[in-house]
N, C-alpha and C positions, 0 to 999 in steps of 0.2 A: 553616884560618883562612878557606876556603870558603865552609864551613859557615856561619859565622855574620855573615858576610857574608850571605847566603840571607834568615836568621833577623831579620839587623838591617832588611832593607829589606821580608822579604816580610810580618810580622807588621804595622805599619802599613799597610802597603797594604790586609788583609785588613781591619784598621780601618775608613779609612775608605771601603770600601767598603759596610761595615756602616753606620754613618753616612749617607752617598748614602742608601740602600736605606732605610733609617729616617724620613728626612728628605721621601722622596719619596712613602713612604707616608701620612705624617702632612701634606702638602700636597693629597693626593689626599681624605683623609678631614677634614678640618678645613677646608677651604672649597668653598663652595655653588658648583656652575658656575651661571653666566651662565645657562645655559639648557635648567636645571634646571626641572621645571615647576612652579609655587608656588599659589598661591590663585586661581582661575581668575575673571575677571571673566565678567557674562552678557554675550554677542557675541546683538545684534538686528541684523539686516539688513530694508530697506524696498524693498520689492515693491509691482508695480502692480497695483492692484486688477483693472483691466481683461485683462491679462495677466500673468498669475499667476508668471509665471516669470522673468521680467522685474526686473532691479532699478530701483528710482527714486527718484533725488535727492529727498529733502522738503528746498521752499526753505528757506534760512536757521532751521535748527533750531538751538532753544538746548535742551538737558538736561540737569535739577538735581535734586539728591533737596531733596522738600518741607520748605521751612525750613529752608533751609539759608543762603539765602544772608541775610546783614543788614546792616544800616548800623552805624555807629558807636556808634548808641543803643541797639543790640539787636535791632531790630525789624526784621522778615521784612519785604522786600520782592523785586524783579521784578531779578534781571541787568542791568546796562548796556555792560558790559564784560569782557573778560576777566580771571581774576581766577586763584588759585592753586584755587579749586573748580570752575572751570570753562575749560576746558585746549581749546587748538584744535583740535591735530592730533591724529586717533587713531592714527596709524603710530606717533607715538612717543611711546607709553605712555599714553594722553591716556584717561580719566574718564568727562569730561562735554566735550558740545561746546559751542559760543557763537557763533550767527549764523552758519553756515555751508551749503552743500549737502552733503549727505552722506546715502549711501547706508544709512552702516555706522557703528554704536556699542559701546562697552564699558562695562557700567556695572559697578560695586564693589558688592559686597551686604557688608552689616556681617555680622560673627561674632558681637560679643562678646554681643549679644540672645540667643544660640538654646544656651550653656556649658549646659541641663539639658536640651535634647533637643526645646523647644517651635521653634513655628514661629512665624516671623521675617516680619512685613511691612514694606515699604520700599515708601513712594509716591515715583514719578519725576515733573518737571512736563517734558510734551513740549511745547515752545511752535514751533507752524509760523508762519512771516514774520515774524519776530521783528525786521528792521529796519522796519517800518512802524511799531511801536510806538514805537522807539529815533528815529527819525526822523521823528515824528508824523503819517506821513504817512497814516494807516491803522490798522487793529486786525490784530491778529497771533490766533491761534486755537489755545487752548494745550489739548490733553488729560492726563488723569494714570495714569501708569500704576501698580497694583498690581502687586507685585512680591512673591509670598510663597515660603516654601521655611525646609527645618530644612536644620541646618549637621552635618559627621561630619569629624572630624578623622583625617587620613592620615598617619603617619611618614614621611618624606620619606627624610633620612638623618642622622647626626651634624651635619656641617654645618649644613645646610639647615631641621632640626626638622621641624616640623609643618607638614604646608598644610589647608587646608579646601575638601572639597567642599560642594556643594550637592543635595540631597535632595526628594524631592516637589513641586516645583516647579509653583509655578501664573500667570501673569501675567494677567491684564485689566485693561480697559479703565473707570476710571470714569467713567460716562457722562454727558455735557452736551447740549443742545437743539442744537447745530451740532459735530458730530463732525468732524474731519479724518482719523482711524482708523477706515478702516471694518473691519477684522478684525485677528485675532492669532492665531497659531497657534504653539503649540511643536512643533520637529521633531521629529519619532517617529523618531529614530535615536537622541536623546539618553534615551529611556526617563526622562524627570524628573527627570533629575541633571546635574549639571553639573561635569565632571570636569576641563576644560581649553578652553584659547581655540582650540585647532586647529582646529573645527567652529563652526557659526551652531547659537545654540540659540533663537531666539525670531525665529519671521518676522512683520510688521509689512506690511501693508497698506491703500496709502491711494493 
């Protein structure tokens, strides 16, 4: 009688342990943790040209992809307010900034054009003193940043799938008669490869 009692309760107990262990294993495999490194943005910091080791805010900076801001008729325009394509706060996962004083931005890099290991070139508008244009009190100063790279897809996990990293990075300024960007340097430590957002990839001096 005692053995029957033990079997009656031991077997369900063992089965319960197996189910719990299986569920725990599935949870670890099937959920992509928020802390997992995903496709990185290009992290840029701005430095003082007269004191190269000191960060320096760009006054009233707006950054957006060339040709990405359209009006209701589909015509390319300059942004006049924050939108879903221009996000104000870098700390809260922003991709762009609008009319803010900042010394750091993160730019998303396109990946769909590089499926055949071709070089992708993306152009970004960097507008300084945006407030003067918006308030009609003067003129802003716009430089164009040209970013070229290749994409490489890296397997992360079953839950997270693949992420992209970027190789053969090149960043240049499209010159004009009155540039506000004095110099651009790619950090030597990244070896022209953008793998995560834990480091600065590019320094811009102004």
